[in-house]
C-alpha positions in Angstrom: -32.2 16.5 -2.0 -29.1 16.1 -3.9 -26.9 12.7 -4.7 -26.7 10.9 -1.0 -23.1 9.3 -1.4 -22.7 5.5 0.0 -19.2 3.7 0.9 -20.5 1.0 -2.2 -18.6 3.5 -4.9 -21.3 1.6 -7.6 -24.5 3.6 -6.1 -22.5 7.0 -6.6 -22.9 7.6 -10.2 -25.5 9.6 -11.6 -27.2 7.4 -13.6 -27.1 4.7 -11.0 -31.0 3.2 -10.7 -29.7 2.6 -7.2 -28.0 5.0 -5.3 -28.7 5.7 -1.6 -31.5 7.8 -2.3 -33.6 4.9 -3.6 -33.0 1.8 -1.5 -36.0 -0.4 -3.1 -36.6 -3.1 -1.4 -37.0 -6.7 -3.2 -36.8 -10.3 -2.1 -33.5 -13.1 -4.0 -31.8 -15.7 -3.6 -28.3 -16.9 -4.9 -27.2 -20.7 -5.6 -25.5 -20.8 -1.9 -28.7 -19.4 0.0 -32.5 -19.2 0.1 -34.7 -16.6 -0.5 -34.9 -13.7 1.6 -35.4 -9.6 1.8 -32.6 -7.8 0.4 -32.2 -4.1 -0.7 -30.3 -2.9 -3.6 -27.7 -0.5 -3.5 -25.3 0.2 -6.8 -24.9 -3.0 -8.4 -25.3 -4.7 -4.8 -28.0 -6.1 -2.7 -27.3 -6.1 1.4 -29.1 -9.1 2.8 -30.8 -7.9 5.8 -31.7 -11.3 7.3 -28.2 -11.8 7.5 -28.0 -7.8 9.1 -31.1 -8.8 11.2 -29.1 -11.8 12.8 -26.2 -10.4 12.8 -28.0 -7.5 15.6 -27.3 -4.5 13.0 -31.2 -4.1 12.0 -33.5 -4.0 15.4 -36.7 -2.6 14.6 -38.2 -3.8 18.1 -40.7 -6.2 17.6 -38.9 -9.1 17.0 -37.4 -10.3 13.7 -38.7 -9.1 10.8 -36.8 -10.7 7.9 -36.6 -14.8 9.0 -39.3 -14.8 6.3 -38.7 -14.4 2.1 -41.8 -11.6 2.3 -41.7 -7.7 2.7 -45.6 -8.6 4.2 -44.2 -8.4 8.2 -42.6 -5.1 8.1 -45.7 -3.7 6.0 -47.8 -4.8 8.9 -45.7 -2.6 11.4 -46.8 0.7 9.7 -45.1 3.7 8.5 -43.0 4.2 11.6 -41.4 1.3 11.0 -41.0 1.9 7.6 -39.3 4.6 8.4 -37.3 3.6 11.4 -35.9 1.1 8.9 -34.9 3.6 5.8 -32.9 5.9 8.8 -31.3 2.8 9.9 -30.3 1.7 6.3 -29.6 4.8 5.3 -27.1 5.4 8.4 -26.0 1.9 7.5 -24.7 2.1 4.1 -23.7 5.7 4.0 -20.4 7.6 3.2 -18.8 6.9 6.9 -20.6 3.9 7.8 -18.4 2.5 11.0 -20.5 -1.3 10.3 -18.7 -0.6 6.8 -16.4 -3.4 7.4 -19.2 -5.6 8.6 -21.6 -5.2 6.0 -19.5 -6.3 3.0 -19.7 -9.5 4.0 -23.6 -9.6 3.4 -23.4 -8.0 0.3 -24.4 -10.0 -3.3 -24.1 -8.9 -6.8 -27.1 -8.4 -8.3 -25.7 -10.5 -11.2 -25.8 -13.5 -9.1 -28.8 -13.3 -7.7 -32.6 -14.8 -8.9 -35.2 -12.1 -7.6 -38.6 -13.6 -6.1 -41.8 -12.3 -6.1 -41.3 -9.3 -3.3 -44.5 -9.9 -1.1 -47.7 -12.0 -0.5 -50.0 -10.5 -2.2 -53.4 -10.4 -0.7 -55.7 -9.3 -3.6 -55.5 -7.1 -6.5 -57.8 -4.4 -8.5 -57.0 -3.5 -11.4 -58.0 0.3 -12.4 -58.9 1.8 -15.5 -57.7 5.7 -14.7 -55.6 7.4 -17.8 -57.3 9.6 -19.5 -55.5 9.5 -22.6 -56.0 5.2 -22.8 -59.8 5.2 -21.8 -60.4 7.9 -24.6 -58.2 5.8 -27.4 -59.9 2.5 -26.3 -63.5 4.3 -26.3 -63.3 6.1 -29.3 -62.1 2.7 -31.1 -65.2 0.6 -29.8 -68.0 3.5 -29.5 -66.8 6.5 -30.6 -65.6 9.4 -30.3 -68.4 11.4 -28.6 -68.8 8.3 -26.2 -65.5 7.6 -25.5 -65.7 8.2 -22.1 -68.4 6.8 -19.5 -70.4 9.3 -17.8 -68.6 8.4 -14.7 -65.2 8.6 -15.9 -64.7 11.7 -14.6 -66.1 11.7 -11.4 -64.5 8.9 -10.0 -61.7 5.9 -10.9 -63.3 3.1 -12.3 -61.9 -0.4 -11.4 -62.3 -4.4 -11.4 -61.2 -7.2 -8.8 -58.2 -9.0 -10.5 -56.6 -12.4 -9.3 -53.8 -12.3 -7.1 -53.2 -15.8 -7.6 -51.9 -14.8 -11.5 -49.4 -12.0 -9.9 -45.5 -13.0 -11.0 -42.7 -11.4 -10.3 -40.4 -10.1 -13.8 -38.7 -13.0 -15.7 -41.7 -15.4 -15.5 -42.7 -16.4 -19.0 -46.3 -15.9 -19.8 -48.3 -18.8 -21.6 -50.8 -17.4 -24.3 -54.3 -17.8 -22.9 -56.8 -20.5 -24.6 -60.3 -18.5 -24.0 -64.1 -18.4 -25.8 -64.2 -15.6 -28.1 -65.8 -14.4 -31.2 -64.8 -12.8 -34.1 -66.7 -10.0 -36.1 -67.0 -12.9 -39.1 -67.9 -16.0 -36.7 -71.0 -17.2 -36.9 -70.9 -18.5 -33.3 -68.4 -18.5 -30.1 -65.3 -20.6 -30.8 -62.6 -21.9 -28.0 -59.1 -20.5 -29.5 -55.7 -19.6 -28.1 -56.2 -15.4 -28.2 -54.6 -14.4 -31.2 -55.2 -10.2 -30.1 -52.4 -10.9 -27.1 -51.5 -7.4 -25.4 -49.4 -5.7 -22.9 -50.6 -2.8 -20.3 -47.8 -0.6 -18.8 -49.2 0.3 -15.4 -47.4 1.1 -11.8 -48.3 -0.7 -9.0 -49.5 0.7 -5.5 -48.6 -1.8 -2.4 -51.1 -1.4 0.0 -48.4 -1.4 3.6 -51.4 -1.2 6.2 -54.9 -2.6 6.7 -58.1 -0.5 6.8 -61.6 -1.5 8.2 -63.9 1.4 7.1 -63.7 4.5 4.2 -60.6 6.2 4.7 -59.7 10.0 3.7 -57.2 11.0 0.5 -54.3 11.5 3.1 -55.1 8.9 5.2 -54.8 6.8 1.8 -51.6 8.1 0.6 -49.7 7.2 4.0 -51.2 3.5 3.7 -49.1 3.0 0.8 -45.9 0.9 0.9 -44.2 1.3 -2.2 -44.7 1.3 -5.8 -43.6 -1.5 -8.9 -43.9 -1.2 -12.7 -46.7 -3.4 -13.5 -47.9 -5.5 -16.6 -51.4 -6.5 -17.3 -51.1 -9.1 -19.7 -54.4 -8.6 -21.5 -56.5 -11.2 -24.3 -58.1 -8.4 -26.4 -60.4 -10.9 -28.4 -61.9 -12.6 -25.4 -62.3 -9.5 -23.8 -64.3 -8.1 -26.5 -66.5 -11.1 -26.5 -66.9 -11.9 -22.4 -66.6 -8.0 -20.8 -70.6 -6.8 -21.5 -72.1 -6.6 -19.0 -70.0 -7.1 -15.9 -66.5 -6.5 -17.2 -62.7 -8.0 -17.6 -62.5 -11.3 -16.4 -60.7 -14.5 -18.2 -59.2 -12.0 -20.5 -57.3 -10.3 -17.8 -56.8 -13.4 -15.6 -53.7 -15.0 -17.5 -51.2 -13.1 -15.9 -50.0 -9.8 -14.0 -46.2 -9.3 -14.0 -44.9 -7.0 -11.4 -41.1 -6.0 -11.2 -39.1 -7.1 -8.5 -38.1 -4.3 -6.6 -40.7 -2.0 -4.3 -39.4 1.7 -4.7 -40.6 3.2 -1.6 -42.8 6.4 -1.5 -40.1 7.8 0.7 -38.1 8.0 -2.4 -40.1 9.2 -4.6 -41.2 12.5 -2.7 -39.3 14.8 -4.7 -41.2 13.7 -7.7 -44.4 14.3 -6.4 -46.2 16.7 -9.3 -49.8 17.7 -9.6 -52.9 15.8 -11.4 -54.4 17.2 -14.6 -56.9 19.9 -14.7 -60.3 18.8 -13.7 -63.2 19.4 -15.7 -65.6 18.3 -12.5 -65.0 19.2 -9.2 -64.2 15.8 -7.3 -66.6 14.7 -4.6 -64.8 15.3 -1.1 -63.5 11.9 -0.7 -61.7 12.2 -3.9 -60.8 16.1 -3.8 -57.2 16.7 -4.8 -55.0 17.5 -1.3 -51.7 18.1 -3.0 -49.7 16.8 -5.5 -50.8 13.2 -5.9 -48.8 11.6 -8.5 -45.1 11.3 -9.2 -42.8 12.1 -12.6 -42.0 8.8 -13.7 -40.3 8.1 -17.1 -41.9 5.2 -18.3 -40.6 2.8 -21.1 -41.5 -0.3 -23.2 -39.7 -2.5 -25.5 -40.4 -5.5 -27.8 -37.4 -8.1 -28.7 -38.8 -10.7 -31.0 -37.3 -14.0 -30.4 -33.8 -14.0 -30.9 -33.8 -10.0 -31.9 -32.5 -6.9 -30.3 -35.0 -4.9 -28.2 -37.0 -2.1 -29.8 -38.6 0.8 -28.0 -42.5 0.9 -28.8 -43.6 3.7 -26.4 -42.4 6.1 -23.9 -44.5 7.9 -21.3 -45.1 9.0 -17.5 -47.1 8.6 -14.5 -47.9 12.1 -14.5 -50.5 11.6 -17.5 -52.6 9.6 -14.9 -56.3 11.5 -14.1 -56.5 9.5 -10.6 -53.4 9.1 -8.1 -52.9 5.5 -6.2 -54.1 7.4 -3.3 -57.2 8.8 -4.6 -58.1 5.0 -6.5 -57.2 3.6 -2.8 -59.7 6.3 -1.0 -62.5 5.2 -3.3 -61.7 1.4 -2.8 -62.8 1.9 1.0 -65.9 3.9 0.6 -68.1 0.9 0.7 -66.7 -0.1 3.4 -64.0 -2.6 1.8 -61.8 -3.4 4.1 -58.3 -3.1 2.3 -55.6 -5.6 3.5 -51.8 -5.2 3.6 -50.0 -6.4 0.6 -53.0 -5.8 -1.9 -51.8 -4.5 -4.7 -53.6 -1.9 -7.2 -52.7 -1.5 -10.3 -52.7 2.1 -12.1 -54.3 1.4 -15.2 -52.2 1.7 -18.4 -50.4 4.9 -18.7 -50.4 6.4 -22.2 -49.8 10.0 -23.0 -51.3 12.3 -25.8 -48.9 11.1 -28.9 -49.0 8.2 -30.6 -45.4 7.1 -29.3 -46.9 7.4 -25.8 -49.7 4.6 -25.5 -49.4 2.1 -23.6 -50.9 -1.0 -25.0 -50.9 -2.1 -28.6 -54.1 -1.8 -28.8 -53.7 1.5 -29.0 -50.1 1.7 -30.5 -51.9 -0.3 -33.9 -55.4 1.7 -33.3 -57.1 -2.4 -32.5 -54.9 -3.4 -35.6 -55.6 -1.4 -38.3 -52.7 0.4 -38.1 -49.7 -2.2 -37.4 -46.8 -1.1 -35.7 -43.2 -1.3 -37.8 -40.2 -2.7 -35.9 -36.7 -1.6 -37.1 -36.4 -5.9 -37.7 -38.9 -5.1 -40.9 -41.4 -6.8 -38.6 -44.3 -5.5 -37.4 -47.0 -5.8 -34.7 -50.5 -5.4 -33.9 -50.6 -7.9 -31.4 -48.3 -9.8 -29.1 -46.7 -12.8 -31.1 -45.1 -16.1 -29.3 -41.2 -15.7 -28.8 -41.8 -12.0 -28.0 -40.1 -10.7 -24.8 -41.8 -7.6 -23.3 -39.8 -5.2 -20.6 -41.1 -2.3 -19.4 -38.6 0.0 -17.3 -38.9 3.0 -15.8 -37.0 5.9 -13.4 -37.5 9.4 -11.5 -35.1 12.3 -12.1 -33.8 13.5 -8.8 -31.2 16.7 -8.4 -28.2 14.7 -9.8 -29.8 11.2 -9.5 -32.2 8.9 -10.8 -34.8 6.3 -9.1 -35.0 3.4 -10.9 -37.2 0.7 -10.6 -35.1 -2.3 -12.2 -37.2 -3.6 -15.1 -40.3 -5.7 -15.7 -40.1 -8.8 -18.2 -41.3 -11.6 -19.6 -41.7 -13.9 -22.7 -44.6 -15.2 -24.5 -44.9 -18.5 -25.0 -47.4 -20.4 -27.2 -50.2 -21.6 -26.4 -50.7 -25.3 -25.0 -51.9 -27.9 -27.2 -56.1 -27.8 -27.0 -56.7 -28.9 -23.1 -60.3 -29.9 -24.3 -59.5 -31.7 -27.4 -61.9 -34.7 -27.7 -64.5 -33.5 -25.5 -67.6 -32.9 -26.8 
């Protein structure tokens, strides 16, 4: 499908992240309005609450956009998702008979403040990138034992904290925690000195399930995708994770981009998962192209300085797709709910510049990464601004995700000072 043209002129450039082909969903506010649902088109946002109140959008099930989150639409299922997208294509397409009315419902993105786009029901993060898992495993267990014996057979994950999911632009406070370094006789309570990022893609579950679902059913359940940064305290993680896995090291924050890119917009960018050493069990077996060709980038800007690109990679490097993760999640009978968030796991490629975490880029701190500013980084320092960005290439257009950013703030003073 080539670039679709809109009467919104800024959407018609081949390098616009939000052409008519995209139409991502978010929640925004302005100095004159409370948070509300909107769709990005070019450099503008269409106010869907205003459109619904004016009768320009009617999905036939009562008001959907009278609340500042997208869960109401999610719960209506794929047919309603398609109906809205088709109506938006009609309203915003070149030659729309409603242009004059819609112009009054447009807000410049530069005048908007973005909010969390949906209510996060629960959050599961996976460990489904082979290059990342191999790098981390090699660092901690040696190359011969890099991957656990189950890794090539199922997507490994852990249940995270929905309460810690925040929207891009939220500051991230360096966490305190219990840690024990190689030179420590006993564990100590201190701010994390090895605070890290993880470049991921987040899949948003749109509809509920109450038992096992097939891979194709899982694919249909996914509402859309966001960029995701799973902030990680590596020194806390190294001490606490055995034998049960990540806990406080992953509970500080998970940042997501403010725009939900709908699965329908990414369909032209489908691609195959990697070749398998072992055939997957039937509930996970690939039924077609399950990944997407999405270019991803991480940049770091030290406080008061220009950003520097840390890594460039692509979502096609994943070993397991979001649909496979979701299908596997349901096999125990675990109910999935509208608004569940699934983190892909760190997305890394085979080369050093494609590694999606500082843990890998600095090889556990042994090979500090040199910045163009003359500084170096093994892990994040206070004042660092991390930004994830991504886009998929279409036929004469791009599907952009916007940015997912956060600034690392210093740790609070000792919360337990004076305790004995």
